[in-house]
N, C-alpha and C positions, 0 to 999 in steps of 0.2 A: 588523473592520467597522467602519461610521460609528454617531454616532449615532444617524441616522433608519433605522437597523436595513437600511444596503444593503453587502452587502459587494463590497470593495475586491480585485484579484487582485493577490498580490505577486511571481507569475511573469509574464513574456510568453513563454510557451513557443509558444501557441497562434498569436501575431502575431508573431511573427519567422520563425516557421517552424523551429527551433532543433528538429534532431530526435535522437535516441540513434541508433547504428550499431548493430543486433542482435549485430553482430560484434565490436563494439574492447570491447578491457580496459579500455579508460576511460570507454566509456559505461554498465560493468558498476559500477562503482567511481563514480560520479557518482548512479547511481540508487541504490545503498544510504547514498551519502554524503547525498542529499536527502531520502529515507526516515528516516535518523539524526535530521536536520535538523528534520523537520517533525511527523513522527507521533510525539506525543506528547501524553501525560496535561499538562493546563493546570492547574493548581491554583488553585482559587476563591480570589479576590484578594477584599479586605476593603480597600475604601478608601473614603473621606470625600470625594477629588475626581475626580468621574467623566474631567474633563478630560485626564490624566493619563495621555499619552501612551503610555508606558508598559505602565501597568500594563494600560491598556486593550489593547497589543497581545498581553497575555501571556493575558488573561481573555479575550478573547473573540474568539480563533483557527480556522479550519475551513482542515484541509488535504482537497481534495477532490485524488484521484488515480485514474488510468487504467492498466488494463491489457489485454493482447491473450489475454483467456483460450485457453484449446487444450483441446482434447477428444480422443477415443480415434480422431476421423479428421485434425488437421495435428498433432499431437503433437509437440513438436520435443526433443530430448535436450539438445540445445547450449543450449536456450534454460530449461530444466530445471534444467539443470546451473549457468549462472549466476543462475537465480533468487533475486530478495533479498525474495521476500514470503516468511515460511513460518506453517505452521501446527505448534504443537506437537504433537504426540502423546503420548497416554497413559505410554508407557514414557520421554517427555520427549525426545525425539530429535527434531529441524524434517524438516519435508517439506515440498518447494515447494510451494506453494497451489495448481496449475492440478494437480497427480498428487495430492494429498489428496481433492480434488473432484472425478477424473475417474471417469467414471459408465460403464457401456454401453450400448447404442442403448434398451434396455427401463429403461434407468435404475437398474439395479442399482449399484452405488459399486463401483468396480475396489481403492482402492486401501487398503479392510477386507479382514482375513483374515474366510473365511466362518465365520460366528459369532462375531464378535467382538463387543462393542458401544463404539456412540458412545459418547463421554462430556461 
């Protein structure tokens, strides 16, 4: 973010037309690497010099990512297998995001056993 609070893109995926092929093992690794590098908590920076570019990059970073959400009508087990966004369930196991939030047409959650509580 610039001093005037304008966001500056750090990637050009939309402008270059760079798309990851959904069936490529390489794209799976690229997506996980991207998430690992960009989705992290930024520690608050205390510095007397707000013009310090490195400090500003650490403390004023915002990652906006998107993905195609799957529902019960278009679920793709291959995509779930390659998923790099997970939710930790109460027993500590990672579950693919799309399958965790999968719902039936009446809004009933499909990934939770009947009677179990959400945390």
